[in-house]
N, CA, C and O of each residue as an XYZ file, in Angstrom:
424
protein
N     108.440     87.806    143.888
C     108.466     87.029    142.657
C     107.255     87.402    141.808
O     106.115     87.330    142.267
N     107.513     87.796    140.584
C     106.459     88.198    139.669
C     105.853     86.957    139.003
O     106.566     86.231    138.311
N     104.554     86.698    139.197
C     103.964     85.482    138.616
C     103.905     85.520    137.088
O     103.852     84.463    136.459
N     103.912     86.701    136.475
C     103.850     86.769    135.020
C     105.168     86.398    134.374
O     105.177     85.864    133.265
N     106.287     86.668    135.041
C     107.598     86.388    134.476
C     108.220     85.116    135.032
O     109.391     84.840    134.772
N     107.481     84.361    135.771
C     107.997     83.132    136.347
C     108.223     82.091    135.252
O     107.408     81.951    134.340
N     109.324     81.372    135.347
C     109.627     80.366    134.333
C     109.430     78.955    134.853
O     109.925     78.006    134.245
N     108.726     78.793    135.954
C     108.577     77.462    136.525
C     107.557     76.616    135.763
O     107.871     75.493    135.368
N     106.360     77.125    135.551
C     105.319     76.365    134.865
C     104.776     77.229    133.727
O     104.320     78.348    133.966
N     104.821     76.720    132.488
C     104.275     77.515    131.386
C     102.758     77.604    131.487
O     102.084     76.629    131.817
N     102.240     78.784    131.198
C     100.803     79.027    131.258
C     100.329     79.433    129.870
O     100.932     80.285    129.218
N      99.245     78.813    129.431
C      98.700     79.159    128.126
C      97.942     80.475    128.254
O      96.952     80.554    128.981
N      98.398     81.498    127.558
C      97.798     82.822    127.647
C      96.782     83.070    126.536
O      95.926     83.945    126.673
N      96.857     82.332    125.458
C      95.899     82.477    124.365
C      95.730     81.109    123.713
O      96.602     80.251    123.840
N      94.625     80.903    123.025
C      94.426     79.603    122.373
C      95.459     79.368    121.273
O      95.970     80.312    120.669
N      95.747     78.127    121.032
C      96.750     77.745    120.047
C      96.075     77.602    118.683
O      95.015     76.988    118.565
N      96.692     78.167    117.677
C      96.170     78.083    116.316
C      96.613     76.750    115.716
O      97.746     76.617    115.252
N      95.732     75.785    115.729
C      96.071     74.438    115.282
C      96.337     74.377    113.779
O      97.112     73.535    113.326
N      95.709     75.254    113.004
C      95.895     75.209    111.557
C      97.295     75.662    111.145
O      97.850     75.137    110.180
N      97.871     76.624    111.857
C      99.191     77.105    111.494
C     100.299     76.367    112.228
O     101.354     76.103    111.652
N     100.073     76.033    113.491
C     101.139     75.482    114.315
C     101.144     73.963    114.388
O     102.183     73.369    114.678
N     100.034     73.335    114.139
C      99.968     71.886    114.212
C      99.451     71.411    115.559
O      99.415     72.186    116.515
N      99.055     70.159    115.648
C      98.431     69.660    116.872
C      99.405     69.480    118.037
O      98.970     69.463    119.189
N     100.692     69.346    117.780
C     101.630     69.079    118.861
C     102.602     70.239    119.057
O     103.735     70.034    119.490
N     102.164     71.448    118.740
C     103.080     72.584    118.790
C     103.146     73.252    120.149
O     103.992     74.122    120.361
N     102.276     72.871    121.080
C     102.248     73.573    122.353
C     103.146     72.934    123.409
O     103.204     73.434    124.532
N     103.846     71.847    123.090
C     104.718     71.257    124.095
C     106.111     71.879    124.018
O     106.460     72.502    123.016
N     106.897     71.711    125.068
C     108.208     72.349    125.145
C     109.209     71.726    124.184
O     110.109     72.414    123.702
N     109.070     70.447    123.900
C     110.005     69.793    122.984
C     109.857     70.355    121.569
O     110.853     70.555    120.873
N     108.636     70.607    121.148
C     108.416     71.167    119.816
C     108.938     72.597    119.734
O     109.392     73.036    118.677
N     108.875     73.322    120.846
C     109.381     74.686    120.863
C     110.894     74.754    120.832
O     111.456     75.766    120.415
N     111.564     73.699    121.265
C     113.018     73.697    121.323
C     113.663     73.271    120.006
O     114.859     73.486    119.808
N     112.894     72.675    119.114
C     113.441     72.190    117.851
C     113.717     73.377    116.930
O     112.884     74.270    116.780
N     114.894     73.371    116.319
C     115.227     74.433    115.384
C     114.448     74.238    114.084
O     114.133     73.118    113.683
N     114.153     75.352    113.449
C     113.434     75.259    112.185
C     114.401     74.919    111.059
O     115.602     75.176    111.148
N     113.866     74.349    110.026
C     114.653     73.958    108.863
C     115.114     75.209    108.118
O     114.389     76.204    108.103
N     116.289     75.192    107.503
C     116.758     76.382    106.783
C     115.810     76.844    105.672
O     115.676     78.044    105.432
N     115.160     75.910    105.001
C     114.202     76.298    103.961
C     113.014     77.014    104.588
O     112.499     77.978    104.022
N     112.578     76.547    105.752
C     111.495     77.206    106.476
C     111.862     78.646    106.801
O     111.048     79.553    106.625
N     113.082     78.856    107.274
C     113.540     80.208    107.603
C     113.596     81.081    106.355
O     113.238     82.257    106.405
N     114.046     80.510    105.229
C     114.103     81.284    103.986
C     112.699     81.668    103.515
O     112.482     82.792    103.060
N     111.747     80.739    103.622
C     110.387     81.031    103.195
C     109.754     82.095    104.079
O     109.059     82.978    103.577
N     109.984     82.026    105.385
C     109.429     83.031    106.284
C     110.062     84.391    106.043
O     109.377     85.412    106.110
N     111.359     84.421    105.765
C     112.027     85.691    105.485
C     111.495     86.287    104.185
O     111.314     87.500    104.082
N     111.249     85.444    103.206
C     110.698     85.934    101.937
C     109.264     86.424    102.121
O     108.858     87.414    101.512
N     108.502     85.726    102.962
C     107.117     86.124    103.204
C     107.046     87.423    103.988
O     106.080     88.172    103.848
N     108.043     87.703    104.805
C     108.053     88.935    105.586
C     108.316     90.158    104.708
O     108.000     91.284    105.093
N     108.886     89.938    103.547
C     109.161     91.040    102.641
C     107.833     91.529    102.067
O     107.247     90.877    101.203
N     107.368     92.663    102.545
C     106.051     93.164    102.139
C     106.021     93.581    100.676
O     104.966     93.545    100.044
N     107.145     93.968    100.142
C     107.181     94.421     98.760
C     107.633     93.318     97.817
O     108.166     93.589     96.741
N     107.421     92.086     98.222
C     107.839     90.973     97.369
C     106.994     90.974     96.102
O     105.790     90.722     96.140
N     107.625     91.252     95.018
C     106.902     91.301     93.760
C     106.936     89.920     93.110
O     107.744     89.061     93.464
N     106.057     89.740     92.174
C     106.028     88.486     91.442
C     107.245     88.398     90.539
O     107.670     89.399     89.963
N     107.795     87.226     90.418
C     108.866     87.007     89.454
C     108.183     86.607     88.148
O     108.032     85.424     87.840
N     107.783     87.608     87.404
C     106.977     87.402     86.201
C     107.711     86.548     85.175
O     107.102     85.708     84.513
N     109.018     86.761     85.043
C     109.775     85.974     84.065
C     109.772     84.488     84.413
O     109.622     83.642     83.531
N     109.937     84.169     85.695
C     109.928     82.769     86.117
C     108.541     82.157     85.920
O     108.422     81.011     85.487
N     107.501     82.915     86.235
C     106.134     82.416     86.036
C     105.859     82.201     84.556
O     105.220     81.221     84.175
N     106.340     83.117     83.722
C     106.133     82.987     82.280
C     106.832     81.749     81.741
O     106.282     81.040     80.899
N     108.050     81.484     82.225
C     108.782     80.300     81.759
C     108.137     79.008     82.234
O     108.068     78.034     81.485
N     107.662     78.995     83.484
C     107.100     77.763     84.048
C     105.678     77.482     83.589
O     105.351     76.356     83.215
N     104.826     78.520     83.617
C     103.398     78.299     83.414
C     102.841     78.929     82.152
O     101.677     78.708     81.819
N     103.647     79.710     81.441
C     103.174     80.328     80.218
C     102.816     81.790     80.409
O     102.655     82.267     81.533
N     102.698     82.480     79.311
C     102.477     83.924     79.376
C     101.061     84.278     79.825
O     100.847     85.366     80.360
N     100.102     83.399     79.624
C      98.724     83.712     80.007
C      98.615     83.914     81.518
O      97.971     84.865     81.963
N      99.228     83.042     82.310
C      99.161     83.191     83.763
C      99.912     84.437     84.214
O      99.452     85.149     85.107
N     101.053     84.705     83.610
C     101.814     85.894     83.980
C     101.007     87.164     83.713
O     100.980     88.076     84.540
N     100.356     87.215     82.562
C      99.533     88.395     82.242
C      98.334     88.490     83.178
O      97.960     89.584     83.600
N      97.730     87.351     83.504
C      96.570     87.365     84.395
C      96.941     87.855     85.784
O      96.227     88.675     86.361
N      98.056     87.363     86.334
C      98.474     87.790     87.665
C      98.825     89.274     87.692
O      98.485     89.983     88.638
N      99.503     89.732     86.655
C      99.851     91.150     86.587
C      98.602     92.010     86.496
O      98.506     93.040     87.163
N      97.642     91.593     85.673
C      96.402     92.345     85.512
C      95.595     92.350     86.800
O      95.042     93.384     87.174
N      95.516     91.206     87.489
C      94.777     91.138     88.748
C      95.371     92.079     89.785
O      94.637     92.784     90.479
N      96.685     92.095     89.894
C      97.322     92.983     90.870
C      97.113     94.453     90.508
O      96.865     95.282     91.383
N      97.211     94.770     89.228
C      97.033     96.161     88.805
C      95.605     96.620     89.084
O      95.397     97.719     89.598
N      94.616     95.785     88.747
C      93.220     96.148     88.988
C      92.916     96.235     90.481
O      92.186     97.126     90.914
N      93.466     95.324     91.260
C      93.219     95.342     92.703
C      93.823     96.580     93.347
O      93.241     97.131     94.282
N      94.961     97.022     92.874
C      95.565     98.223     93.461
C      94.804     99.482     93.038
O      94.799    100.468     93.775
N      94.160     99.468     91.865
C      93.381    100.620     91.421
C      92.017    100.688     92.082
O      91.526    101.779     92.373
N      91.401     99.549     92.323
C      90.041     99.514     92.863
C      90.021     99.970     94.310
O      89.137    100.734     94.698
N      90.958     99.529     95.104
C      90.953     99.868     96.516
C      90.465     98.693     97.339
O      90.764     97.540     97.029
N      89.717     98.986     98.385
C      89.361     97.974     99.360
C      88.228     97.061     98.966
O      88.241     95.879     99.312
N      87.249     97.575     98.252
C      86.078     96.756     97.947
C      85.793     96.769     96.455
O      86.517     97.380     95.669
N      84.735     96.088     96.090
C      84.336     96.063     94.693
C      83.860     97.440     94.247
O      83.438     98.242     95.080
N      83.918     97.726     92.966
C      83.463     99.037     92.481
C      81.994     99.282     92.836
O      81.165     98.375     92.759
N      81.690    100.509     93.222
C      80.323    100.861     93.576
C      80.033    100.746     95.057
O      79.030    101.281     95.530
N      80.879    100.066     95.792
C      80.680     99.927     97.233
C      81.573    100.934     97.943
O      82.664    101.261     97.477
N      81.086    101.417     99.078
C      81.900    102.358     99.848
C      83.113    101.639    100.400
O      83.012    100.524    100.912
N      84.260    102.290    100.291
C      85.496    101.689    100.768
C      86.328    102.745    101.461
O      86.322    103.918    101.088
N      87.028    102.309    102.454
C      87.991    103.170    103.113
C      89.137    103.382    102.135
O      89.687    102.399    101.639
N      89.524    104.623    101.832
C      90.569    104.834    100.831
C      91.910    104.206    101.216
O      92.716    103.892    100.340
N      92.156    104.023    102.504
C      93.421    103.424    102.929
C      93.401    101.898    102.815
O      94.449    101.258    102.897
N      92.238    101.325    102.629
C      92.116     99.876    102.591
C      92.597     99.325    101.255
O      92.225     99.826    100.194
N      93.413     98.304    101.316
C      93.879     97.596    100.127
C      93.495     96.124    100.266
O      94.319     95.233    100.062
N      92.249     95.886    100.609
C      91.784     94.542    100.924
C      91.961     93.576     99.763
O      92.432     92.456     99.966
N      91.599     93.977     98.566
C      91.720     93.072     97.415
C      93.179     92.763     97.110
O      93.527     91.615     96.832
N      94.035     93.782     97.159
C      95.451     93.565     96.890
C      96.078     92.707     97.977
O      96.894     91.833     97.685
N      95.701     92.950     99.238
C      96.220     92.134    100.336
C      95.787     90.682    100.193
O      96.552     89.771    100.511
N      94.571     90.462     99.720
C      94.092     89.098     99.517
C      94.862     88.406     98.398
O      95.210     87.231     98.515
N      95.126     89.126     97.322
C      95.889     88.536     96.212
C      97.329     88.219     96.589
O      97.874     87.198     96.170
N      97.945     89.091     97.380
C      99.349     88.903     97.737
C      99.524     88.008     98.955
O     100.640     87.576     99.244
N      98.442     87.721     99.677
C      98.538     86.884    100.857
C      98.829     87.656    102.117
O      99.096     87.048    103.153
N      98.790     88.979    102.069
C      99.045     89.792    103.261
C      97.840     89.901    104.164
O      97.942     90.489    105.240
N      96.693     89.355    103.768
C      95.514     89.427    104.616
C      95.626     88.492    105.818
O      94.850     88.622    106.764
N      96.547     87.578    105.804
C      96.711     86.649    106.910
C      97.570     87.221    108.023
O      97.603     86.668    109.123
N      98.254     88.302    107.762
C      99.138     88.897    108.781
C      98.392     89.802    109.706
O      98.986     90.379    110.616
């Protein structure tokens, strides 16, 4: 019997991220509950790495100033690279763009 694949007693292999999972996420009942359809849609949308901004929707809801600002921030972040101008940066790093798009959490 392999102790790593045993299903008798669950063993915590890594600490639980309370900020993302919540305080009661480590019990078996919480793991058995199905997620809400909206939750699944949001996670599927977040998994799309090339999810672009819906500029037209932002312009209609919040005005053209925010739409232009978000577009400009993304364009500048993709041109600058990983760090602020003047600092050494790994050319493959897209740290600023990842921070703006929320991909730095993955």
